SEVOVO-730386 format. One record per residue (C-alpha): residue number from 1; y, x, z. Coordinates in pm, 1 decimal, m for minus. Layout:
! residues N
   i       yy       xx       zz
 NUM        Y        X        Z
...
***
This chain:
! residues 480
   i       yy       xx       zz
   1  10040.5  14215.0   4224.8
   2  10296.4  14253.8   3931.3
   3  10164.9  14300.5   3564.3
   4  10202.3  14597.3   3397.5
   5  10541.1  14615.4   3171.9
   6  10609.8  14776.4   2839.5
   7  10624.0  15171.8   2944.2
   8  10839.1  15280.3   2612.8
   9  11174.9  15221.1   2685.8
  10  11382.0  15002.0   2495.0
  11  11522.1  15104.7   2084.5
  12  11657.1  15481.2   2179.4
  13  11641.7  15880.8   2190.1
  14  11430.0  15865.7   2505.8
  15  11238.3  15631.6   2356.4
  16  11221.6  15818.3   2049.1
  17  11133.8  16154.0   2267.0
  18  10878.1  15979.2   2486.6
  19  10694.4  15862.3   2120.0
  20  10704.0  16203.6   2014.5
  21  10522.7  16369.2   2355.2
  22  10263.2  16059.0   2335.5
  23  10176.9  16138.6   1964.9
  24  10148.9  16528.6   1999.1
  25   9892.6  16506.0   2311.6
  26   9573.3  16537.9   2184.6
  27   9460.5  16261.4   2433.5
  28   9782.1  16000.5   2431.7
  29   9876.7  15870.4   2766.3
  30  10197.7  15674.2   2799.2
  31  10259.3  15723.0   3133.1
  32  10237.3  16115.8   3098.7
  33  10473.2  16061.1   2848.3
  34  10714.7  15836.8   3021.6
  35  10709.2  16041.4   3280.7
  36  10747.2  16373.9   3069.2
  37  11021.1  16169.4   2808.7
  38  11269.4  16051.4   3163.8
  39  11180.2  16439.9   3315.4
  40  11320.7  16630.0   2996.8
  41  11627.5  16374.9   2977.3
  42  11707.5  16360.7   3374.5
  43  11675.2  16718.0   3368.7
  44  11948.4  16772.1   3041.7
  45  12171.2  16460.8   3162.0
  46  12162.3  16457.9   3533.2
  47  12418.2  16583.2   3661.5
  48  12662.6  16542.6   3363.4
  49  12663.3  16134.3   3375.2
  50  12644.8  15901.1   3680.2
  51  12554.9  15563.0   3744.2
  52  12761.9  15226.7   3674.8
  53  12880.2  15109.6   3991.3
  54  12857.9  15324.4   4336.8
  55  12785.0  15625.6   4117.7
  56  12483.6  15886.8   4157.3
  57  12347.5  16138.8   3913.4
  58  12079.5  16078.3   3715.3
  59  11827.7  16324.2   3828.4
  60  11454.3  16197.6   3930.6
  61  11159.0  16312.8   4095.1
  62  10902.8  16196.3   3894.3
  63  10496.5  16230.6   3999.1
  64  10171.6  16124.4   3750.4
  65   9855.7  16025.1   3849.3
  66   9577.7  16088.2   3637.1
  67   9227.4  16229.9   3608.9
  68   9108.5  16610.6   3549.1
  69   9055.2  16596.3   3210.1
  70   9247.1  16315.6   3087.5
  71   9544.2  16520.0   2930.6
  72   9779.6  16562.9   3162.5
  73   9932.9  16886.6   3024.6
  74  10090.8  16703.7   2723.9
  75  10356.4  16591.4   2937.1
  76  10463.2  16977.3   2957.2
  77  10382.1  17062.0   2618.1
  78  10622.6  16833.1   2483.7
  79  10864.5  16853.0   2653.9
  80  10882.9  17216.9   2584.3
  81  10797.5  17161.2   2223.6
  82  11129.5  16907.5   2240.3
  83  11334.6  17232.0   2351.7
  84  11195.1  17491.0   2125.8
  85  11308.0  17260.7   1849.8
  86  11665.7  17248.6   1957.8
  87  11640.5  17610.1   2071.0
  88  11509.0  17751.3   1752.6
  89  11843.3  17496.8   1535.3
  90  11630.3  17307.4   1350.4
  91  11976.9  17052.0   1341.5
  92  12233.8  17237.3   1050.5
  93  12462.4  17029.0   1345.5
  94  12441.1  17270.0   1658.4
  95  12673.7  17443.4   1796.8
  96  12576.8  17800.4   1770.6
  97  12779.8  17956.6   2074.9
  98  12564.0  17689.6   2323.2
  99  12372.2  17878.8   2554.8
 100  11999.3  17794.1   2551.7
 101  11842.7  17476.7   2612.4
 102  11578.9  17633.3   2752.6
 103  11764.7  17691.6   3104.3
 104  11761.9  17267.9   3137.6
 105  11422.2  17375.7   3237.2
 106  11356.1  17573.2   3554.7
 107  11129.6  17717.9   3815.7
 108  10783.1  17552.5   3834.4
 109  10807.7  17684.9   4168.3
 110  11084.2  17768.0   4476.4
 111  10896.0  18038.6   4758.4
 112  11187.6  17977.7   5004.5
 113  11509.7  17796.6   5030.5
 114  11709.8  18088.4   4941.7
 115  11518.5  18109.7   4633.1
 116  11648.4  17742.5   4560.1
 117  11991.6  17765.4   4648.8
 118  12015.7  18114.7   4436.5
 119  11880.6  17933.1   4061.9
 120  12085.9  17648.4   4156.9
 121  12432.7  17879.1   4129.8
 122  12370.2  17929.6   3849.0
 123  12222.3  17645.0   3642.4
 124  12266.3  17293.2   3832.5
 125  12130.9  17098.8   3627.2
 126  11777.7  17120.1   3524.2
 127  11395.2  17047.0   3575.9
 128  11142.2  17197.1   3765.2
 129  10762.0  17124.8   3587.5
 130  10537.2  17121.7   3865.6
 131  10150.2  17115.1   3657.1
 132   9965.7  17073.6   4023.5
 133  10235.2  16887.5   4212.6
 134   9978.6  16728.7   4449.4
 135   9873.1  17048.1   4545.4
 136  10226.7  17188.5   4530.1
 137  10306.0  16896.2   4826.2
 138   9988.3  16949.1   4956.4
 139  10095.6  17294.7   5027.2
 140  10454.7  17220.8   5146.6
 141  10342.8  16943.9   5345.4
 142  10034.3  17038.0   5518.4
 143  10097.9  17063.8   5911.7
 144   9963.9  17387.9   5914.0
 145  10213.4  17498.4   5637.3
 146  10472.8  17822.2   5651.8
 147  10820.3  17781.4   5761.0
 148  10927.7  17897.9   5392.0
 149  10690.7  17544.8   5254.5
 150  10811.0  17307.9   5482.3
 151  11158.0  17420.9   5416.8
 152  11169.4  17387.8   5075.4
 153  11025.0  17023.6   5122.5
 154  11318.1  16949.8   5302.9
 155  11565.6  17060.9   5080.7
 156  11429.4  16844.8   4837.5
 157  11504.3  16539.0   5046.7
 158  11894.5  16708.9   5074.2
 159  11879.6  16765.6   4674.4
 160  11798.0  16441.6   4546.1
 161  12114.1  16264.2   4625.5
 162  12370.3  16532.4   4589.5
 163  12458.2  16455.8   4270.1
 164  12627.7  16197.8   4323.0
 165  13029.5  16245.2   4269.2
 166  13120.3  16475.2   4552.2
 167  12811.2  16542.3   4650.2
 168  12778.3  16935.3   4772.8
 169  12443.0  17128.5   4892.2
 170  12581.9  17379.1   5191.5
 171  12513.0  17711.8   5145.1
 172  12356.4  17943.2   5402.0
 173  12603.5  18253.9   5574.0
 174  12328.7  18551.4   5670.1
 175  12415.0  18858.5   5872.1
 176  12531.2  19049.8   5583.7
 177  12761.2  18892.0   5392.7
 178  12661.0  19023.5   5073.1
 179  12357.7  18818.7   5126.3
 180  12545.9  18499.5   5154.5
 181  12486.0  18203.3   4913.2
 182  12782.1  17950.2   4884.8
 183  12801.5  17558.8   4836.4
 184  12668.7  17441.7   4525.5
 185  12869.7  17129.3   4398.4
 186  12643.5  16827.0   4240.8
 187  12328.0  16997.4   4143.5
 188  12116.0  16766.8   3957.4
 189  11706.9  16884.3   4017.1
 190  11483.5  16663.0   3869.3
 191  11126.5  16690.4   3946.4
 192  10832.8  16599.6   3731.8
 193  10506.3  16677.1   3902.0
 194  10168.2  16577.1   3752.0
 195   9791.2  16576.9   3989.6
 196   9505.0  16413.4   3998.8
 197   9469.4  16042.8   4223.3
 198   9233.5  16263.2   4443.2
 199   9517.5  16516.3   4515.1
 200   9842.5  16314.6   4504.0
 201   9708.7  16024.0   4723.5
 202   9500.4  16255.4   4989.3
 203   9891.9  16373.1   5067.3
 204  10034.9  16016.0   5087.4
 205  10098.6  16014.6   5471.0
 206  10220.5  15838.1   5639.1
 207  10489.0  16147.2   5781.0
 208  10578.9  16209.9   5454.9
 209  10633.7  15862.5   5303.3
 210  10855.7  15760.6   5683.8
 211  11080.1  16095.6   5623.9
 212  11188.1  15996.0   5285.7
 213  11018.8  16244.7   5008.8
 214  10759.5  16020.3   4863.4
 215  10982.1  15705.0   4852.4
 216  11215.3  15950.1   4628.5
 217  10992.9  15974.6   4377.2
 218  10868.0  15745.5   4109.9
 219  10444.2  15697.3   4043.5
 220  10306.0  15654.6   3722.1
 221   9976.3  15618.8   3804.6
 222   9716.5  15567.2   3483.0
 223   9446.8  15408.0   3596.8
 224   9113.8  15637.6   3646.3
 225   8909.2  15372.4   3412.4
 226   9139.8  15378.0   3138.8
 227   9033.5  15685.1   2885.7
 228   9218.8  15731.1   2594.5
 229   9114.1  15807.3   2265.4
 230   9105.5  16122.9   2074.8
 231   9424.8  16151.4   1894.1
 232   9287.8  16261.1   1541.6
 233   9666.3  16303.8   1369.5
 234   9882.0  16447.9   1639.0
 235  10227.3  16496.7   1540.8
 236  10290.5  16838.5   1548.6
 237  10693.6  16854.7   1495.8
 238  10949.7  16572.4   1676.3
 239  11193.9  16400.2   1407.0
 240  11504.2  16595.6   1263.1
 241  11693.6  16277.7   1431.3
 242  11578.1  16302.4   1772.4
 243  11610.6  16728.4   1742.6
 244  11969.8  16673.0   1654.6
 245  12027.6  16394.6   1942.1
 246  11850.0  16598.8   2181.2
 247  12097.2  16915.3   2059.4
 248  12421.1  16714.6   2041.7
 249  12322.3  16555.1   2439.3
 250  12234.0  16932.3   2557.5
 251  12560.9  17045.8   2428.0
 252  12757.3  16731.9   2558.1
 253  12645.8  16809.6   2897.2
 254  12686.8  17175.6   2905.7
 255  13050.1  17133.4   2851.0
 256  13072.4  16828.4   3109.7
 257  12893.5  17066.7   3378.1
 258  13068.3  17393.7   3260.6
 259  13408.7  17156.0   3326.8
 260  13280.5  17000.2   3615.9
 261  13302.1  16699.3   3472.5
 262  13132.2  16327.2   3480.1
 263  13053.8  16068.7   3244.3
 264  13033.0  15745.1   3439.2
 265  12767.5  15527.1   3275.6
 266  12889.3  15166.1   3228.7
 267  12726.5  14824.5   3221.6
 268  12754.0  14482.0   3073.2
 269  12808.6  14210.9   3269.0
 270  12471.6  14064.3   3296.3
 271  12326.3  14380.7   3321.3
 272  12552.5  14498.5   3613.6
 273  12429.4  14128.2   3761.0
 274  12064.2  14172.9   3710.6
 275  12055.5  14525.8   3867.3
 276  12264.0  14414.4   4179.0
 277  12016.9  14135.2   4237.6
 278  11741.7  14350.5   4228.3
 279  11895.7  14545.8   4473.6
 280  11918.4  14246.4   4687.4
 281  11614.1  14191.6   4644.0
 282  11428.3  14512.1   4757.7
 283  11679.8  14485.9   5065.3
 284  11543.0  14151.6   5154.9
 285  11180.0  14303.5   5091.9
 286  11271.2  14525.8   5294.2
 287  11437.3  14345.9   5618.1
 288  11146.2  14133.1   5670.0
 289  10849.1  14343.9   5582.5
 290  10668.7  14408.7   5910.8
 291  10506.9  14743.2   5730.6
 292  10733.9  15037.0   5783.2
 293  10543.6  15249.6   5538.8
 294  10561.2  14972.4   5254.6
 295  10928.2  14933.5   5389.1
 296  11011.0  15259.0   5314.8
 297  10845.9  15303.7   4926.3
 298  11136.1  15005.0   4833.6
 299  11410.4  15203.7   4972.8
 300  11509.5  15372.9   4628.6
 301  11375.9  15126.5   4398.2
 302  11667.6  14985.8   4272.6
 303  11833.6  15325.8   4289.7
 304  11602.0  15472.8   4060.3
 305  11614.7  15125.2   3833.2
 306  11977.3  15201.1   3824.0
 307  11963.8  15588.9   3726.7
 308  11645.8  15484.4   3490.0
 309  11857.4  15243.3   3311.6
 310  12131.5  15494.9   3253.0
 311  11867.3  15758.8   3122.9
 312  11838.7  15503.2   2823.6
 313  12165.4  15421.4   2773.5
 314  12254.5  15795.0   2745.3
 315  12012.8  15814.1   2480.5
 316  12189.9  15525.3   2272.6
 317  12539.3  15668.5   2276.3
 318  12608.6  15961.1   2539.3
 319  12987.3  15969.6   2477.6
 320  13000.3  15551.3   2573.2
 321  12659.1  15509.3   2705.4
 322  12647.0  15148.7   2853.2
 323  12346.6  14974.2   2983.1
 324  12279.6  14658.3   2869.3
 325  12014.8  14383.1   2963.6
 326  11708.9  14466.9   2804.4
 327  11757.7  14861.8   2971.2
 328  11835.4  14683.6   3235.8
 329  11497.2  14452.9   3273.3
 330  11316.7  14730.5   3167.5
 331  11430.1  14918.9   3477.3
 332  11371.7  14711.8   3712.6
 333  11039.5  14592.1   3572.6
 334  10886.8  14949.6   3557.3
 335  11047.6  14989.4   3957.5
 336  10839.3  14717.0   4032.9
 337  10510.4  14784.3   3925.8
 338  10509.4  15106.4   3998.1
 339  10582.5  15070.1   4358.0
 340  10349.4  14777.9   4384.9
 341  10102.1  15004.6   4237.3
 342  10165.0  15219.3   4541.3
 343  10198.8  14944.9   4837.3
 344   9830.6  14814.5   4659.2
 345   9704.1  15168.9   4730.1
 346   9829.0  15167.7   5020.0
 347   9708.0  14850.4   5169.0
 348   9362.5  14905.5   4997.5
 349   9334.2  15213.1   5214.9
 350   9307.8  15424.0   4951.0
 351   9594.9  15677.3   5060.6
 352   9611.9  15989.3   5280.6
 353   9361.0  16218.3   5428.4
 354   9089.1  16188.8   5759.5
 355   9432.8  16301.9   5974.0
 356   9652.1  15997.9   5805.8
 357   9367.7  15754.2   5812.7
 358   9279.6  15814.7   6172.4
 359   9673.7  15764.7   6275.3
 360   9637.1  15439.5   6076.6
 361   9368.4  15321.5   6242.6
 362   9525.0  15394.0   6609.9
 363   9779.6  15144.6   6488.0
 364   9551.5  14893.2   6378.9
 365   9405.4  14907.7   6721.7
 366   9762.5  14955.2   6944.7
 367   9841.9  14595.0   6722.4
 368   9505.6  14429.0   6756.6
 369   9533.4  14495.7   7197.3
 370   9921.6  14394.7   7187.8
 371   9861.1  14033.6   7024.3
 372   9555.9  14073.4   7306.7
 373   9759.2  14137.8   7580.0
 374  10075.8  13886.7   7532.2
 375   9871.5  13564.0   7388.0
 376   9774.6  13321.2   7587.6
 377   9386.7  13251.7   7629.8
 378   9377.4  12914.1   7381.9
 379   9564.2  13102.4   7141.4
 380   9331.0  13347.0   7033.3
 381   9220.0  13392.9   6720.5
 382   8848.4  13464.6   6787.6
 383   8855.5  13332.7   7203.5
 384   8440.3  13261.3   7163.6
 385   8373.1  13603.2   7226.7
 386   8630.7  13639.0   7542.4
 387   8611.6  13439.6   7864.9
 388   8878.2  13330.7   8055.7
 389   8845.2  13565.6   8334.9
 390   8855.1  13877.6   8104.7
 391   9125.5  13798.8   7902.9
 392   9339.0  13774.0   8261.5
 393   9195.5  14094.4   8413.7
 394   9311.0  14262.4   8044.7
 395   8959.7  14336.3   7943.3
 396   8857.3  14344.5   7537.5
 397   8492.2  14352.5   7432.9
 398   8414.8  14545.7   7165.8
 399   8260.9  14234.6   6958.0
 400   8699.2  14104.9   6962.8
 401   8802.6  14425.9   6888.6
 402   8584.5  14460.5   6583.3
 403   8649.4  14133.1   6444.0
 404   9029.3  14206.0   6508.1
 405   9044.3  14565.2   6327.3
 406   8754.2  14568.3   6071.4
 407   8826.8  14386.1   5783.6
 408   9187.9  14578.9   5789.6
 409   9261.0  14817.2   5557.8
 410   9246.0  15169.8   5737.5
 411   8931.0  15096.5   5877.4
 412   8786.5  14907.4   5623.5
 413   8774.8  15229.9   5453.8
 414   8712.9  15429.7   5743.8
 415   8485.0  15709.1   5715.7
 416   8132.3  15717.1   5748.3
 417   8183.4  15365.2   5763.8
 418   8438.4  15117.1   5976.5
 419   8261.9  15089.1   6277.2
 420   8198.8  15465.1   6321.5
 421   8581.5  15467.4   6284.5
 422   8715.4  15240.2   6528.7
 423   8405.7  15389.6   6776.9
 424   8619.8  15701.3   6711.7
 425   8976.8  15540.3   6789.8
 426   8824.6  15353.0   7075.2
 427   8711.0  15692.2   7207.7
 428   9073.6  15850.6   7201.1
 429   9231.5  15562.9   7379.4
 430   9041.2  15644.7   7613.3
 431   9080.7  15970.0   7623.3
 432   9398.3  15916.9   7607.1
 433   9420.0  15719.4   7977.3
 434   9469.9  15434.3   7809.1
 435   9076.7  15246.2   7779.1
 436   8808.3  15279.9   8018.4
 437   8450.4  15105.6   7961.6
 438   8375.5  14818.7   8164.8
 439   8074.6  14866.3   8372.8
 440   7763.0  14632.6   8355.4
 441   7830.6  14465.4   8711.5
 442   8225.7  14382.5   8638.0
 443   8109.5  14242.1   8312.9
 444   7842.3  14027.7   8437.4
 445   8134.2  13932.6   8677.9
 446   8269.9  13744.5   8425.4
 447   8051.6  13600.1   8253.4
 448   7987.7  13874.6   7973.6
 449   7711.5  14129.1   7803.4
 450   7769.0  14397.1   7573.2
 451   8045.0  14687.7   7587.2
 452   8382.9  14603.7   7669.5
 453   8677.8  14802.1   7783.6
 454   8945.3  14738.8   8029.8
 455   9290.0  14804.7   7923.0
 456   9428.2  15056.1   8221.5
 457   9750.8  15114.5   8083.9
 458   9912.7  14774.3   7967.8
 459  10317.1  14901.9   8040.8
 460  10228.9  15130.0   7708.0
 461  10161.0  14855.0   7443.4
 462  10463.3  14613.8   7622.1
 463  10713.0  14961.5   7512.4
 464  10606.0  14938.8   7215.5
 465  10833.8  14852.6   6949.8
 466  10622.0  14556.8   6752.7
 467  10565.4  14436.3   7104.3
 468  10910.1  14370.3   7214.7
 469  10963.5  14009.3   7014.1
 470  10587.6  13948.0   7224.5
 471  10705.2  13986.3   7542.3
 472  10571.9  13726.5   7807.4
 473  10861.4  13608.6   8060.4
 474  10632.1  13704.7   8334.9
 475  10705.7  14105.9   8480.5
 476  10356.1  14054.6   8679.1
 477  10161.1  14028.1   8403.3
 478  10138.2  14385.9   8270.8
 479  10076.3  14510.4   8620.8
 480   9782.7  14722.3   8635.1
***
């Protein structure tokens, strides 16, 4: 696993904001402070600034996971405190006619897609703070969710990449023309969500990962055993220098948004090379990875790294931001770490509800069956449990199945235990017509005792994508 990097960004106004959010908290948590600081900066600068190279807006989807009572609410409080300082005009250089900076914090929840679109018509760049992010995602992604909730989740997928230069989110036409919603050009929506590991990872199902929603999020996961110490001397007010910079950034971003213009962040040659190398690295991982869920989790890591580095650069010089090598490496190391943490939880079977675990258990069992059917007898990893005649007849002993999947993550953490989980999965295969339990006489004829199952629909397993490269050349091998 990638070692935990320094979570604090390189020296910049972004770092100062993260430090303030951390230091004003009763229980300082760097993951919370970093997520909130990034969310605030992305909410302000997400539409006005674009990444180096292939342009993309700087909006971010961020999820912070930490146990109940650890102090997650400090992120939200710090974000509001910083913008309130700007609104109160503590900076003598604040533009007197600048609209309220509070517009950069949008609604916490949208009841429908029209509600999302109507807000985007008025404000094109903001951060939405979801204080119960895990529960919010459960509401939107539950199979029993209302059509409105499912549509909102789908809209978040669409909006994420629409902040790039030339991006558009299509409007909606209604029977009553007065209700029509026009296209929205380059909306930059940032989501800062928080929740407990239990509520967040329960929604980390295969479907939510494969449809692209979760891979858009950077996950900042606070170790459940790493409890912070109480802060006896919190910093109640941000520094005048930080307020001054934030005020100027709000003014500059608002002007660019009003004029529908953007500033593209530059990059030093060595920083550009580092970001390009990381993109190639993640591409190689995706090309060689055999797990669809793990592959999906890497899909936007390189893009997020560019956005992260760009936000730091904007926090140094918002008129001519340029990513340095230090900023690029910080973003890359953070991405490697955060993706690695999630993949670790996936591999240990610590994600998804019961429904998702059962799907993964079925996939693991199917892979075991495929390997059994296509392998030559001498290639079986535990052939001692199987007689040659059983293998030829497509009969699989229970002991072989248990040894094949019992230690895999999906079954190792199966409820109430691995054996019961396998029994439930095998029963589902029998109900689907893929297995039939072998009677005692047949087992004796093949020189074996104990439970065993005949594969009654071998063609089903042959047609699975993960069996394609293992197809035997003999077409009669899978005859029933």
